[in-house]
N, CA, C and O atoms as a MOPAC input file, in Angstrom:
PM7 MOZYME 1SCF
protein

 N     -6.93300 1    21.05800 1   -12.35400 1
 C     -6.89400 1    20.95200 1   -10.91700 1
 C     -7.41500 1    19.56800 1   -10.52700 1
 O     -8.37800 1    19.07400 1   -11.11500 1
 N     -6.79000 1    18.96000 1    -9.55600 1
 C     -7.19000 1    17.64300 1    -9.08600 1
 C     -8.51200 1    17.73400 1    -8.33600 1
 O     -8.80600 1    18.73700 1    -7.68600 1
 N     -9.29700 1    16.67900 1    -8.43700 1
 C    -10.57100 1    16.61800 1    -7.72500 1
 C    -10.29400 1    16.45300 1    -6.23100 1
 O     -9.67700 1    15.46400 1    -5.83600 1
 N    -10.73200 1    17.39600 1    -5.38800 1
 C    -10.41700 1    17.31600 1    -3.96000 1
 C    -11.04100 1    16.11400 1    -3.27800 1
 O    -10.54400 1    15.65500 1    -2.24900 1
 N    -12.13800 1    15.59300 1    -3.84900 1
 C    -12.79400 1    14.44700 1    -3.22700 1
 C    -12.08000 1    13.13500 1    -3.50800 1
 O    -12.22300 1    12.17700 1    -2.74800 1
 N    -11.31800 1    13.08100 1    -4.58300 1
 C    -10.68200 1    11.81300 1    -4.94600 1
 C     -9.17000 1    11.90000 1    -5.07400 1
 O     -8.52300 1    10.87200 1    -5.27300 1
 N     -8.58500 1    13.08000 1    -4.96800 1
 C     -7.14100 1    13.18500 1    -5.16000 1
 C     -6.38300 1    12.35700 1    -4.13500 1
 O     -5.43900 1    11.65000 1    -4.48600 1
 N     -6.78500 1    12.43700 1    -2.88300 1
 C     -6.15000 1    11.62100 1    -1.84600 1
 C     -7.13600 1    10.49600 1    -1.53200 1
 O     -8.10900 1    10.70400 1    -0.80800 1
 N     -6.88100 1     9.30000 1    -2.07900 1
 C     -7.80500 1     8.18100 1    -1.85400 1
 C     -7.91000 1     7.84000 1    -0.36600 1
 O     -7.00200 1     8.13100 1     0.41300 1
 N     -9.01600 1     7.22700 1     0.01200 1
 C     -9.26900 1     6.93000 1     1.41800 1
 C     -8.17500 1     6.04600 1     2.02000 1
 O     -7.79400 1     6.24200 1     3.17400 1
 N     -7.66800 1     5.08000 1     1.25800 1
 C     -6.61200 1     4.22700 1     1.81400 1
 C     -5.33900 1     5.02900 1     2.06800 1
 O     -4.61800 1     4.75200 1     3.02700 1
 N     -5.05600 1     6.01100 1     1.22800 1
 C     -3.89000 1     6.86200 1     1.46100 1
 C     -4.15400 1     7.80200 1     2.63600 1
 O     -3.24900 1     8.07400 1     3.42400 1
 N     -5.37200 1     8.29400 1     2.75900 1
 C     -5.71800 1     9.12300 1     3.92600 1
 C     -5.49500 1     8.33600 1     5.21900 1
 O     -4.95200 1     8.86200 1     6.19000 1
 N     -5.92000 1     7.07300 1     5.21900 1
 C     -5.72500 1     6.22600 1     6.39800 1
 C     -4.24200 1     6.01000 1     6.67900 1
 O     -3.81800 1     6.03000 1     7.83400 1
 N     -3.45300 1     5.80400 1     5.62500 1
 C     -2.00700 1     5.61400 1     5.79500 1
 C     -1.34500 1     6.89300 1     6.30300 1
 O     -0.45300 1     6.83700 1     7.14900 1
 N     -1.77500 1     8.03900 1     5.79300 1
 C     -1.24000 1     9.31500 1     6.27700 1
 C     -1.53500 1     9.48900 1     7.76400 1
 O     -0.67800 1     9.93200 1     8.52900 1
 N     -2.74600 1     9.14000 1     8.16000 1
 C     -3.13100 1     9.25800 1     9.56500 1
 C     -2.31200 1     8.30000 1    10.43800 1
 O     -1.86100 1     8.67600 1    11.52000 1
 N     -2.12200 1     7.07000 1     9.96600 1
 C     -1.32000 1     6.09800 1    10.72400 1
 C      0.13400 1     6.55300 1    10.81900 1
 O      0.75500 1     6.43400 1    11.87500 1
 N      0.67900 1     7.07300 1     9.71500 1
 C      2.05200 1     7.58000 1     9.75100 1
 C      2.16000 1     8.81300 1    10.64300 1
 O      3.20100 1     9.04000 1    11.25900 1
 N      1.10300 1     9.60500 1    10.71800 1
 C      1.10400 1    10.75100 1    11.63800 1
 C      1.22300 1    10.25700 1    13.07500 1
 O      1.94200 1    10.84900 1    13.88000 1
 N      0.52000 1     9.17800 1    13.39900 1
 C      0.64400 1     8.58500 1    14.73900 1
 C      2.06900 1     8.11200 1    14.99100 1
 O      2.63000 1     8.35900 1    16.05800 1
 N      2.65800 1     7.42600 1    13.99800 1
 C      4.04300 1     6.94800 1    14.13900 1
 C      5.00800 1     8.12000 1    14.32000 1
 O      5.92300 1     8.06200 1    15.14100 1
 N      4.79500 1     9.16700 1    13.55400 1
 C      5.65600 1    10.34700 1    13.66600 1
 C      5.54100 1    10.97000 1    15.05300 1
 O      6.54500 1    11.35800 1    15.65000 1
 N      4.32800 1    11.06500 1    15.55700 1
 C      4.12600 1    11.64200 1    16.88800 1
 C      4.81700 1    10.79700 1    17.95200 1
 O      5.45000 1    11.33500 1    18.86100 1
 N      4.69900 1     9.47500 1    17.84300 1
 C      5.34900 1     8.58100 1    18.80900 1
 C      6.86800 1     8.66100 1    18.71100 1
 O      7.57100 1     8.43000 1    19.69500 1
 N      7.37000 1     8.98900 1    17.52800 1
 C      8.81800 1     9.11000 1    17.33100 1
 C      9.32200 1    10.50400 1    17.70200 1
 O     10.52100 1    10.77000 1    17.62300 1
 N      8.42000 1    11.38700 1    18.10200 1
 C      8.82000 1    12.74200 1    18.47000 1
 C      8.97200 1    13.68100 1    17.28900 1
 O      9.50300 1    14.78200 1    17.43600 1
 N      8.51600 1    13.26100 1    16.12500 1
 C      8.60000 1    14.07500 1    14.90700 1
 C      7.30000 1    14.87700 1    14.78000 1
 O      6.44700 1    14.57600 1    13.94500 1
 N      7.17100 1    15.89300 1    15.61900 1
 C      5.91700 1    16.64600 1    15.69400 1
 C      5.57600 1    17.36100 1    14.39500 1
 O      4.40600 1    17.44100 1    14.02000 1
 N      6.58400 1    17.87900 1    13.70800 1
 C      6.34500 1    18.61800 1    12.45800 1
 C      5.68700 1    17.70700 1    11.41500 1
 O      4.65600 1    18.05400 1    10.84000 1
 N      6.29600 1    16.53600 1    11.17800 1
 C      5.71100 1    15.61600 1    10.19400 1
 C      4.36700 1    15.08900 1    10.67000 1
 O      3.45400 1    14.90900 1     9.86400 1
 N      4.23300 1    14.84200 1    11.95800 1
 C      2.94900 1    14.36600 1    12.48100 1
 C      1.84900 1    15.37000 1    12.15100 1
 O      0.76300 1    14.99000 1    11.71200 1
 N      2.13200 1    16.64200 1    12.36500 1
 C      1.14500 1    17.69100 1    12.08600 1
 C      0.82900 1    17.77700 1    10.59400 1
 O     -0.33500 1    17.86800 1    10.20500 1
 N      1.86300 1    17.74700 1     9.77000 1
 C      1.67300 1    17.83600 1     8.31400 1
 C      0.87400 1    16.64500 1     7.80100 1
 O     -0.08300 1    16.81600 1     7.04500 1
 N      1.26200 1    15.44200 1     8.20800 1
 C      0.57800 1    14.23900 1     7.72600 1
 C     -0.87800 1    14.21100 1     8.17900 1
 O     -1.75700 1    13.80200 1     7.42100 1
 N     -1.13300 1    14.63900 1     9.40000 1
 C     -2.50800 1    14.65900 1     9.90400 1
 C     -3.35200 1    15.68000 1     9.12900 1
 O     -4.51200 1    15.41900 1     8.81200 1
 N     -2.76700 1    16.83500 1     8.83000 1
 C     -3.50100 1    17.84700 1     8.05300 1
 C     -3.82500 1    17.33200 1     6.65800 1
 O     -4.92200 1    17.55600 1     6.14500 1
 N     -2.87000 1    16.64500 1     6.04900 1
 C     -3.10500 1    16.11600 1     4.70400 1
 C     -4.13700 1    14.99400 1     4.71300 1
 O     -4.93100 1    14.87800 1     3.77900 1
 N     -4.13500 1    14.17200 1     5.75200 1
 C     -5.12500 1    13.09600 1     5.85600 1
 C     -6.54000 1    13.66500 1     5.92100 1
 O     -7.48200 1    13.04700 1     5.42500 1
 N     -6.68800 1    14.82400 1     6.52200 1
 C     -8.00700 1    15.43300 1     6.70100 1
 C     -8.37000 1    16.42400 1     5.59800 1
 O     -9.51600 1    16.86900 1     5.53500 1
 N     -7.43300 1    16.77700 1     4.73700 1
 C     -7.65300 1    17.84900 1     3.76400 1
 C     -8.70300 1    17.46600 1     2.72600 1
 O     -8.64200 1    16.39100 1     2.13000 1
 N     -9.65400 1    18.35100 1     2.52300 1
 C    -10.69500 1    18.12800 1     1.52100 1
 C    -10.93600 1    19.38400 1     0.69100 1
 O    -11.97800 1    19.51500 1     0.04800 1
 N     -9.98900 1    20.29500 1     0.70300 1
 C    -10.15200 1    21.53800 1    -0.03200 1
 C     -9.67500 1    21.43600 1    -1.46800 1
 O     -9.28300 1    20.36700 1    -1.93500 1
 N     -9.71500 1    22.56000 1    -2.15700 1
 C     -9.27900 1    22.59000 1    -3.55100 1
 C     -7.75600 1    22.52200 1    -3.67200 1
 O     -7.02900 1    22.91300 1    -2.75900 1
 N     -7.29600 1    22.02600 1    -4.79900 1
 C     -5.87600 1    22.00400 1    -5.14900 1
 C     -5.01100 1    21.29700 1    -4.10800 1
 O     -4.07700 1    21.88000 1    -3.55800 1
 N     -5.33300 1    20.04600 1    -3.85000 1
 C     -4.58200 1    19.24200 1    -2.88300 1
 C     -3.08800 1    19.15600 1    -3.21000 1
 O     -2.27700 1    19.19800 1    -2.28500 1
 N     -2.68400 1    19.03700 1    -4.48500 1
 C     -1.24100 1    18.98400 1    -4.75400 1
 C     -0.49800 1    20.22800 1    -4.25600 1
 O      0.56700 1    20.11400 1    -3.65000 1
 N     -1.05600 1    21.40200 1    -4.50900 1
 C     -0.39400 1    22.62700 1    -4.05600 1
 C     -0.42000 1    22.72500 1    -2.53800 1
 O      0.53700 1    23.20500 1    -1.93100 1
 N     -1.49800 1    22.27900 1    -1.92800 1
 C     -1.59200 1    22.30700 1    -0.46400 1
 C     -0.50200 1    21.42400 1     0.15100 1
 O      0.11200 1    21.79900 1     1.14900 1
 N     -0.26400 1    20.26200 1    -0.44000 1
 C      0.79600 1    19.37400 1     0.06000 1
 C      2.14700 1    20.06900 1    -0.03600 1
 O      2.95200 1    19.99700 1     0.89200 1
 N      2.39500 1    20.73400 1    -1.14600 1
 C      3.65900 1    21.47200 1    -1.30100 1
 C      3.74100 1    22.61500 1    -0.29200 1
 O      4.78300 1    22.82800 1     0.32700 1
 N      2.63900 1    23.35000 1    -0.12700 1
 C      2.62900 1    24.49200 1     0.79300 1
 C      2.89400 1    24.06700 1     2.23300 1
 O      3.56000 1    24.78100 1     2.98300 1
 N      2.37700 1    22.91100 1     2.61600 1
 C      2.61100 1    22.42100 1     3.97600 1
 C      4.05100 1    21.96300 1     4.18600 1
 O      4.52500 1    21.89300 1     5.32000 1
 N      4.74300 1    21.65300 1     3.09500 1
 C      6.13300 1    21.21500 1     3.21000 1
 C      6.27000 1    19.73800 1     3.51900 1
 O      7.05000 1    19.35100 1     4.38900 1
 N      5.52000 1    18.91400 1     2.81500 1
 C      5.53000 1    17.47500 1     3.07900 1
 C      6.82200 1    16.79000 1     2.61700 1
 O      7.11600 1    15.68300 1     3.06800 1
 N      7.59300 1    17.42000 1     1.73400 1
 C      8.77200 1    16.76600 1     1.16100 1
 C      9.72200 1    16.16700 1     2.20000 1
 O     10.14800 1    15.02800 1     2.01500 1
 N     10.07700 1    16.86500 1     3.27800 1
 C     10.99200 1    16.25600 1     4.25400 1
 C     10.42400 1    14.99500 1     4.91500 1
 O     11.18200 1    14.13500 1     5.36300 1
 N      9.12200 1    14.88800 1     4.97500 1
 C      8.49100 1    13.71500 1     5.59800 1
 C      8.62700 1    12.46900 1     4.72900 1
 O      8.45800 1    11.35100 1     5.21600 1
 N      8.93200 1    12.65500 1     3.44600 1
 C      9.03900 1    11.50600 1     2.54700 1
 C     10.22800 1    10.62000 1     2.89500 1
 O     10.27500 1     9.46300 1     2.47800 1
 N     11.17400 1    11.13600 1     3.63900 1
 C     12.33900 1    10.32700 1     4.02300 1
 C     11.97700 1     9.20400 1     4.97500 1
 O     12.62300 1     8.15600 1     4.97800 1
 N     10.94400 1     9.41800 1     5.78600 1
 C     10.63600 1     8.44800 1     6.83400 1
 C      9.26500 1     7.79100 1     6.71000 1
 O      9.01200 1     6.77200 1     7.35300 1
 N      8.38300 1     8.35500 1     5.90000 1
 C      6.99700 1     7.88900 1     5.90400 1
 C      6.52900 1     7.55600 1     4.49100 1
 O      6.49700 1     8.41700 1     3.61200 1
 N      6.16600 1     6.28400 1     4.29000 1
 C      5.76000 1     5.79700 1     2.97100 1
 C      4.52700 1     6.52600 1     2.44500 1
 O      4.41200 1     6.75600 1     1.24100 1
 N      3.62000 1     6.88600 1     3.32200 1
 C      2.41400 1     7.57900 1     2.85900 1
 C      2.75900 1     8.94200 1     2.26600 1
 O      2.13600 1     9.37300 1     1.29600 1
 N      3.73700 1     9.61300 1     2.83600 1
 C      4.17400 1    10.90700 1     2.29500 1
 C      4.81500 1    10.71600 1     0.92300 1
 O      4.61900 1    11.53000 1     0.02000 1
 N      5.58600 1     9.63400 1     0.77000 1
 C      6.18800 1     9.34500 1    -0.54500 1
 C      5.10800 1     9.08300 1    -1.58600 1
 O      5.19400 1     9.57300 1    -2.71200 1
 N      4.09100 1     8.30900 1    -1.21200 1
 C      3.00100 1     8.01100 1    -2.13900 1
 C      2.23000 1     9.27800 1    -2.50100 1
 O      1.88500 1     9.48300 1    -3.66400 1
 N      1.96400 1    10.11400 1    -1.52900 1
 C      1.27100 1    11.37100 1    -1.80300 1
 C      2.08300 1    12.23200 1    -2.76200 1
 O      1.52800 1    12.79900 1    -3.70400 1
 N      3.37700 1    12.33500 1    -2.53800 1
 C      4.20900 1    13.15600 1    -3.42600 1
 C      4.28200 1    12.55700 1    -4.82400 1
 O      4.41400 1    13.29300 1    -5.80200 1
 N      4.19800 1    11.23300 1    -4.93700 1
 C      4.14900 1    10.60700 1    -6.26100 1
 C      2.89200 1    11.09300 1    -6.98700 1
 O      2.95000 1    11.43300 1    -8.16900 1
 N      1.76600 1    11.12500 1    -6.28800 1
 C      0.52300 1    11.61800 1    -6.88500 1
 C      0.61200 1    13.10200 1    -7.22700 1
 O      0.09200 1    13.53800 1    -8.25300 1
 N      1.26400 1    13.86500 1    -6.37700 1
 C      1.44100 1    15.30300 1    -6.61700 1
 C      2.23900 1    15.52600 1    -7.89600 1
 O      1.86200 1    16.34900 1    -8.73000 1
 N      3.33200 1    14.80000 1    -8.05100 1
 C      4.18100 1    14.95400 1    -9.24000 1
 C      3.40300 1    14.58500 1   -10.50400 1
 O      3.50700 1    15.26900 1   -11.52200 1
 N      2.63000 1    13.51000 1   -10.43700 1
 C      1.81500 1    13.11100 1   -11.58800 1
 C      0.79600 1    14.20200 1   -11.92000 1
 O      0.63400 1    14.56400 1   -13.08500 1
 N      0.11600 1    14.72200 1   -10.91400 1
 C     -0.88700 1    15.77400 1   -11.14000 1
 C     -0.25000 1    17.02700 1   -11.72200 1
 O     -0.81500 1    17.66100 1   -12.61300 1
 N      0.92900 1    17.38600 1   -11.21700 1
 C      1.61900 1    18.57200 1   -11.74000 1
 C      2.05900 1    18.36500 1   -13.18200 1
 O      1.97700 1    19.29000 1   -13.99000 1
 N      2.52300 1    17.16800 1   -13.51500 1
 C      2.93600 1    16.87900 1   -14.89100 1
 C      1.73500 1    16.93300 1   -15.83400 1
 O      1.83600 1    17.46200 1   -16.94200 1
 N      0.60700 1    16.39100 1   -15.39900 1
 C     -0.60300 1    16.43800 1   -16.22500 1
 C     -1.08300 1    17.87400 1   -16.42100 1
 O     -1.51500 1    18.24400 1   -17.51200 1
 N     -1.00800 1    18.67100 1   -15.37900 1
 C     -1.41000 1    20.07800 1   -15.48700 1
 C     -0.49000 1    20.82300 1   -16.45300 1
 O     -0.94800 1    21.65500 1   -17.23700 1
 N      0.78300 1    20.52700 1   -16.39500 1
 C      1.74400 1    21.16900 1   -17.30500 1
 C      1.45500 1    20.77900 1   -18.75100 1
 O      1.52400 1    21.62700 1   -19.64100 1
 N      1.13600 1    19.52000 1   -18.99700 1
 C      0.79400 1    19.07500 1   -20.35500 1
 C     -0.43400 1    19.81900 1   -20.86800 1
 O     -0.47900 1    20.23300 1   -22.02600 1
 N     -1.43100 1    19.98500 1   -19.99800 1
 C     -2.64200 1    20.71000 1   -20.41000 1
 C     -2.32500 1    22.15700 1   -20.76500 1
 O     -2.89300 1    22.70600 1   -21.70900 1
 N     -1.42800 1    22.76700 1   -20.01900 1
 C     -1.05400 1    24.16400 1   -20.30400 1
 C     -0.29800 1    24.28500 1   -21.62400 1
 O     -0.38000 1    25.31500 1   -22.29200 1
 N      0.43100 1    23.24800 1   -22.00000 1
 C      1.25700 1    23.31900 1   -23.20500 1
 C      0.50500 1    22.94400 1   -24.47300 1
 O      0.99700 1    23.20700 1   -25.57100 1
 N     -0.66100 1    22.34400 1   -24.35600 1
 C     -1.43000 1    21.96200 1   -25.54200 1
 C     -1.87400 1    23.20800 1   -26.29500 1
 O     -2.34900 1    24.17200 1   -25.69500 1
 N     -1.71400 1    23.17900 1   -27.61900 1
 C     -2.21200 1    24.32100 1   -28.39800 1
 C     -3.73600 1    24.34900 1   -28.35200 1
 O     -4.39900 1    23.31200 1   -28.38000 1
 N     -4.26100 1    25.54900 1   -28.28100 1
 C     -5.71500 1    25.70200 1   -28.22800 1
 C     -6.27700 1    25.60100 1   -29.63100 1
 O     -5.75900 1    26.19100 1   -30.57900 1
 N     -7.34100 1    24.84200 1   -29.73500 1
 C     -8.02000 1    24.70500 1   -31.02700 1
 C     -9.12000 1    25.74700 1   -31.10200 1
 O     -9.78300 1    26.05300 1   -30.11000 1
 N     -9.29400 1    26.26600 1   -32.25900 1
 C    -10.38400 1    27.21500 1   -32.32500 1
 C    -10.44000 1    27.98100 1   -33.51700 1
 O    -11.33000 1    28.81700 1   -33.67300 1

């Protein structure tokens, strides 16, 4: 599981918040809400939370959403590798 304190770096949180403002000004209320929630999120399992909120459609218009999803994909791939490793014992 990704560390909730460091999974979304502060510079990405700031970019998510700025893109949320841009989305709101563009009338894209759904993405504005999603991006703002992700900018503020500090709970467990941030990658799954991003998926649950449905951030994928926002990646078409907002660079911060694309960057977040890049981190999500990396975290999911690392988690999958850990699950596939044979247990020593």
